[in-house]
Steps between C-alpha positions, in 0.01 A plus 500: 500500500677631810384855433142388442491321838646809669230724349223261610634492857509881514145528367359248749675662797384847394139380466507334843639812666237724336221265606617485862542876513151554356343263752670674792381842384142381452492341844610822666246716314192280537260630764344234722122517474308396812141375492243426770296265280552208739376712793863557597788688340703287258728569205304498173737253332452255791119523497329203337202694364407673176527850644595840359632767738525870414724672752459851640785622278322382183167638619651845547713503184209386279249728678253219573212652696184306414436131459430568133867596460633175647340273241753621243785383724368157605463230231166319490309764699226725360281754674193701405201650674204267498133561572421754773862628484644189663837357407508213252832323558621236258794267574606238245175555313280431804254769604152535648231631266215452748348798680371484858612467858445122507749427222855408598799671345785313332774739611517674837694824557652535848680787669718412799311167538159671498255425218405795282169533320494522122347847524796618709744347254334673204476850645767543766845625419793287614768692690800446726542135396800282583406237240224383267478120473290282270466126569369294206294187538276379788614643836234355732757342732673832571227759444169319548197498273442712189855447373439250219683709242755650737557764764631855502696618803579864567762563767524854637821652632567438866597766757867554575677606817701760307312822426425547130242678290410611151253734330397494132293753308376488141253695286362496149216609274131427553536598864738217583683536831666236713665504839669211675761415754591317815678543831648215701697467820533338838255575780703316762772240519262225391232681300503683166228670296449598136239748374428501125275733303375514143259762365386548140249725318415556134206626295465191284410488132119523493234721657134412546286774348204477737684498833827658391699226674818367344659155511810624678672359806520650847659248735717503811655197668691487829679199648651470848723200574639397836778247540646354814 
């Protein structure tokens, strides 16, 4: 009986030590995710909203470039091109099947607190993002009308006082070529600027016989941000 009690004490103490050690390791390795869903920066775990945040690190590692790519990383969100090449966004099963300028949307995409049109969301490429946030459920109090199903917030990277820059090049078949990059730095003691560029061309997959035009892409986007 004495030996049995001794073995039980050793097992319990070993389990407690392993659990404490595991908790300490996890706490040190967990990255704090910050969201601006409440119109101010707060820690994601302290935010009382149903929100999903994809950080810049995840965006780069998963090579997420178009809104179509993000739907596979955010539960409850679907995206497809609707009539007249507009974006049909679905959050928690809610979407807008009506066509026309007088019909209100159920989910509003915003970039740096500026509303984006569905046509922009469907065709433009997303680049130089700090985070991609999806808020589920009605967001009229925070984001105004047309947010019955939810809101999508894109936060671009802010300028930094320290000089930094990056250039990326990629190419492929069917005439695919892509160029992107950014440069950021301080203009004065109180002002900083960031210039971002994204350019993409490809021949597409189909060619119209009569005109000879293809369905490829030839787009260039430039963004200049000032911060003071």
